[in-house]
N, C-alpha and C positions, 0 to 999 in steps of 0.2 A: 368505238368506231374508229377505224384507221383513217388517216388523211386521204382525201380523194386523189391527190397527186400520186401517192404511193400505190394505191389500188390500180390506177391506170398505168403506172410505170411497170408494175409487175406483169400486167397483161401485154404491154408493148414489148417488154424484154422477151417474153415468150414468143411473140410474133417475129421479132428480129432474129432470135435463135433459130427458128424454123427456116428463115430465109438464108441464114449463114450456113445451115446444114445442107442447103441446096434444094429444099422443099419449096413448094408454092406456099404463099402466105395463107395461113388458116383463116377461115371466116369465123371470127369471134365477135359476138355482139358485146362490145365493151360495157355498155350500160347495163346489160343483163348479168354479165359475168363479173362485174365489179363486186358483187356481193360474195361470190366465191373467193375473190381476192381479199376482200375485207375479212372473211373468216380466217383465211390463212395468215393475214397480218395480225389478227388478234391473237392467234395461237403461237406464231413464230416470229423471230426477228427477220427483217427484210434481207439482211446480208446472208442469213442462213437459208432463206428461200432462194436467193440467187445462186448460192452454192449447190443447193438441191436441184435447181433447174439445170445447171451445168452437168451435174452427175446424171440426171435423167436423160439429157440429150446424148450423153456418152454411152448409155446402156440401152437406150430404146431406139429401135430402127424407125418407127413411125410414131413419134410423140404426139399426144393430143392434150389440149388444155384441160379437158375434163379429167383425164387420167392423172395428170399432174396435180390438179387441185384435190382430187380424192385421195391421192397417195403420198402427199408431201411429207407427212409424219413418218410413214414407212421408209421413204427415201432418206430422210435425215437419220433414222435409226440404222439403216443399212450402211450409210456413209460412216457413222460412228463405229459400227461393228467392223467394217472393213479396215478402218484406220487402226483400231485396237489389234486386229489380226496381223496387220503388217508390222506393227511395233513388236508384238509378241514373237513373230517369226524372225525378225531381225535380232532380237535378244537371244533367241534360241540358236541362231546361226553363229552369233558371237561366242556364246558359251561352248558350242560344239568346236569351233576353231581353237579356242583356248584349251579345251580338253585334248584335242588331237595334237596340238603343238606342244602340249605339256608345259 
C-alpha cells in the first residue's frame, strides 16, 4: 500500500492541473478515489505518474480523473513510443543529411 500522503498528492496534482488548464475544479471524492491512486502508485513510480499526467493534459481536451486512472499505463507506453519515434526520426534525418552532403 502506497503512502497516504502520496495518494492524496496525486489526486491534488490532478485537481491543480485542471485549474491551471482553465477548467473548473473537478469534484473528486478524495477518500473514495484514493484507492485508484493507491493502485497507480503500486504499479508505477510517482514521478512517472506526474509525467503521464502532464502528457495527458497536453493531449486531452477534457481530462477526467477516472480516465487518467484507467489509462495511466497506456499513457506511459505512448510517451515511451513517442520518445523512441522522435529519436529514430532524428537519427534518420541526421543520416539523410550526411548522405546528401556526401
